[in-house]
LUMPARO-629172 format. One record per residue (C-alpha): z, y, x; chain. Coordinates in nm, 3 decimals, m for minus. Example, Ala and Ser with C-alpha at 12.3 -4.5 7.8 and 13.67 -1.06 7.14 Angstrom:
2
> 0.780;m0.450;1.230;A
> 0.714;m0.106;1.367;A
***
This chain:
102
> 3.987;0.043;0.634;A
> 3.797;0.345;0.533;A
> 3.562;0.257;0.832;A
> 3.504;m0.078;0.703;A
> 3.407;0.055;0.361;A
> 3.162;0.340;0.493;A
> 2.973;0.011;0.727;A
> 2.998;m0.185;0.370;A
> 2.796;0.121;0.201;A
> 2.568;0.190;0.458;A
> 2.457;m0.174;0.487;A
> 2.422;m0.197;0.137;A
> 2.210;0.114;0.098;A
> 2.016;m0.035;0.397;A
> 1.909;m0.351;0.201;A
> 1.864;m0.231;m0.123;A
> 1.599;0.026;m0.031;A
> 1.379;m0.261;0.086;A
> 1.473;m0.505;m0.196;A
> 1.371;m0.227;m0.439;A
> 0.998;m0.193;m0.295;A
> 0.737;m0.503;m0.379;A
> 0.383;m0.589;m0.257;A
> 0.132;m0.459;m0.485;A
> m0.178;m0.659;m0.391;A
> m0.505;m0.585;m0.488;A
> m0.808;m0.775;m0.398;A
> m1.215;m0.751;m0.394;A
> m1.216;m0.366;m0.512;A
> m1.581;m0.272;m0.539;A
> m1.525;0.084;m0.639;A
> m1.321;0.337;m0.694;A
> m1.279;0.349;m1.079;A
> m1.174;m0.036;m1.073;A
> m0.923;0.067;m0.817;A
> m0.787;0.355;m1.027;A
> m0.756;0.088;m1.305;A
> m0.598;m0.157;m1.085;A
> m0.338;0.100;m0.930;A
> m0.142;0.127;m1.268;A
> 0.052;m0.189;m1.191;A
> 0.203;m0.019;m0.852;A
> 0.487;0.205;m0.808;A
> 0.516;0.434;m0.592;A
> 0.735;0.355;m0.281;A
> 0.548;m0.017;m0.290;A
> 0.404;m0.194;m0.014;A
> 0.020;m0.162;m0.087;A
> m0.201;m0.463;0.052;A
> m0.590;m0.345;m0.035;A
> m0.898;m0.537;0.025;A
> m1.193;m0.365;m0.071;A
> m1.557;m0.357;m0.027;A
> m1.740;m0.152;0.307;A
> m1.889;0.107;0.097;A
> m1.565;0.251;0.021;A
> m1.478;0.462;0.288;A
> m1.129;0.380;0.460;A
> m1.049;0.757;0.534;A
> m1.040;0.837;0.158;A
> m0.846;0.566;0.069;A
> m0.572;0.647;0.328;A
> m0.513;1.030;0.270;A
> m0.531;0.984;m0.157;A
> m0.301;0.634;m0.143;A
> m0.096;0.637;0.134;A
> 0.243;0.754;0.256;A
> 0.122;0.957;0.610;A
> 0.465;0.945;0.721;A
> 0.476;0.573;0.751;A
> 0.260;0.316;0.972;A
> m0.090;0.226;0.816;A
> m0.316;m0.074;0.922;A
> m0.648;m0.092;0.888;A
> m0.871;m0.416;0.944;A
> m1.270;m0.440;0.929;A
> m1.437;m0.760;0.878;A
> m1.814;m0.652;0.890;A
> m1.947;m0.895;1.106;A
> m1.935;m1.186;0.844;A
> m2.063;m1.058;0.498;A
> m2.118;m1.326;0.306;A
> m1.748;m1.509;0.307;A
> m1.566;m1.468;0.019;A
> m1.270;m1.221;0.040;A
> m1.432;m1.059;0.354;A
> m1.463;m0.689;0.399;A
> m1.205;m0.409;0.468;A
> m0.829;m0.433;0.438;A
> m0.562;m0.173;0.430;A
> m0.165;m0.167;0.431;A
> 0.069;0.109;0.379;A
> 0.310;0.218;0.161;A
> 0.185;0.396;m0.155;A
> 0.236;0.749;m0.226;A
> m0.039;0.845;m0.430;A
> m0.184;1.203;m0.434;A
> m0.183;1.293;m0.806;A
> m0.558;1.438;m0.827;A
> m0.700;1.110;m0.735;A
> m0.517;0.865;m0.949;A
> m0.573;1.125;m1.264;A
***
């Protein structure tokens, strides 16, 4: 019975972590100032999905916004510049650098 209780507690803890984090989706970011303003709705530990202009450096965003312990996915669509919502996208776990946000 004790093993069952431990098993049940572990299962509940595993699923409660994933349920607590949400997806924070920010689109059409043109500059860093607008990004900082829009990031106020995101909480640390959320899944962050950004689409932004190719003028913003991906490396700077990854270092300042993402948890480097988890997987980071970046995709560039620079061949089609006239299409709406084209550009660079970034998916990671949101863990901001305090200096960048302030």
